[in-house]
N, C-alpha and C positions, 0 to 999 in steps of 0.2 A: 461584446457581440451577442452573448447569450441573453443579456437583458433586453437588447433592442429587438431581437428576433421574435419573441412572443408578441410585442407591440405591432410589428410589421404584419405578422400573421393575422392579428385581430383586425387590423385595418383592411387587409385583403378580404377577410371573411365579410366584414361589414359592407365593403364596396360591392362584393358579389351579391349580397342580399338586396342591396339598393338597386343594382342593375336588374335583378330578377323582377323586383316589384315594378320598376319602370317599364320593362318589356310587357308585363301583364297589363299595365295601365294603357300602353299604346295599342295593344291588341283589342282592348275594349272600346277604343275611340272609333267614331264613325269614319269610315273610309268611303268617300264618294267615287262614283264611276265617272263623274264629270270633272272638267278642269277647274282649277282654283279660280281662274278669271271668270268663268261662267257662274260658278256658285256665288262669288263675291258680288257680281253685277245683279244677279237675281235677288240676293239678300238685300242689297241696297234698294232695289225696287220695292221689295216687300216692306222694308222699313218706311218708305214713303207712303205705301198703301196704308200701313197701320197708323201713320200720322194723319192721313186723310180720314180714316174711320174715327179717329179721336176728335177731329174737328166736328164730325156729325154728333158724336157723343155729347159734346159741349154746345151743340146748337149754334155754332159759329158760322153762319152762312156766308159771312164776308170773307172768311179764310178758305172757303172751299175752292175757289178759283186758283188761288196761289198754290195750295197743296196738290190740286189736280194737275196744274202745269208742271210742278216739280216731279210728280209721278210719271207724267208723259215723257219728260226728259230721261228719266231713269229707264223707262221701257225702251226708249230709242237706244240706250247705251248697253243693253244686254249683249254680252260678248259670247257668241256661239263657238268659241275656240274649242277644237277637239271634236265637234260634231261632224258627222258625214253630211256634206251639202244636201244630199237628197232627203235627209231626215229632218231638216229644219223648215221645210216649206209649210207644213201644217202648224207648227208652233208660231212661226212668224205671221202667218195669216191670222191666227188667234190674237196675237199681240196687236195687229192692226185694228181688229174689232174693239179691243180694250181701249186703244187710243181714241177711237171714234166715240166710245162711251164717255171718255174724259172730256172730249170736246163738247158733247151734248150736256154733260154735267156743268161745265163752265157756262154754257148758254142758258141753262135752266133758269126759269123765272122765280120759282119758289123752292123752298127746302124740300118739299115733297117731290118735286120734279127731279131735284138733284139726288134724292135718295133712290128714286126709281133707277137712275143711271148707276148709282152705287151697286144696286142689285145686279144689273146686267154686267157691269164691270167685274164684279166678284165672280160671276159665272164664267166669264171669259178667262180671268186669271186662274181660276180653279181648273178649267180645261187645259190651259197652257201648262200649269205645273204637272198635271197628269200626263200630258203628251210628251214632255221632256223627262218624265219620271224623276222629278226633283227629289234628291235624296240627302240633302244636307241637314234637314230637320223635318219633323212632323208638322203638318199644317192642318188645322181644323176648319171645316166648313160648318158654319152655324146658321140657324134659321130663326126668324121671328115671324110667327103666324099673324101678328097684329100690326105688321109694319105699315100697312096702308089702310088704316082705319077699318080693320076687320073685313077688308075686301077678300076676294077668293085667293089672291096671290100673296105669297109670303115674301119677306125680304131676307137676303143672305149676306153674310160677310165672313171673312177669313180671319183666323187668329193663330198665334203660335203657342197658345196655352188652352187648356180645356175649360178655363173659367169664362163666364159669359159677361161681356161688356157691350151691351146692345146699342149700336149706332142709330137704330131706327126709333127707339124710345128715348135714349139719352138721359141726360141729367136735368133737362129743363123742358120736359114735355108739357104743353099747355094744359093738358087734362090730368096727367099722372105725376107730374113733377119728376123726381128721380126714383120713384117707387118701382119702376119697371126696368131699371138698368140691367138687372140680372135675368130678365125674362128672355127665354129662348132656349134652344137646345142644339147640340152638335148632331148633325145628320150624316156626316161623312168625314173622311180624312184623306189627305195626300200623305201616304206613308210608305216611302220606298227606302227608308233608312235601313242600312245593312241588308237590303234585299238585292243581292247581285245575281 
């Protein structure tokens, strides 16, 4: 019994240390004020949005319509569970505008037309994420000043990292090739993580 007791005591001490470390780890995790179903549905839509921007990076105009339709379905599926009904009117209206942008993108004749819709879509999604105070992760709003052949307006896109992967210049630009893929800058963020 005396031989076993120190071993049991050691196990209890180790278990206590492990539990303490786990509790500290859980405290540092992001805790959202939104429901899991809302966050999951928004993340699914953002995954589709990023897949769409990647199509532009690759200059794959044939795939734009498919990715735009996919994103439209994901926007339709956003689950506002846990929201006060009076608080969802403005975000839902903004999503409707984003879906119109996607329809116009699908109908666009040239990749430049489609990129103009990407810009307005991005602005509407950025507005939506701010209106709902999306707090699952930080989202970066990026800008390309040369998006439309040095015209006065810039092109915008969202990303989940602070690195630049420009969907307006892309990898196969007719003039620059892939030289401008990292051209652009972050101008704002959606950053409600741990801000309760």
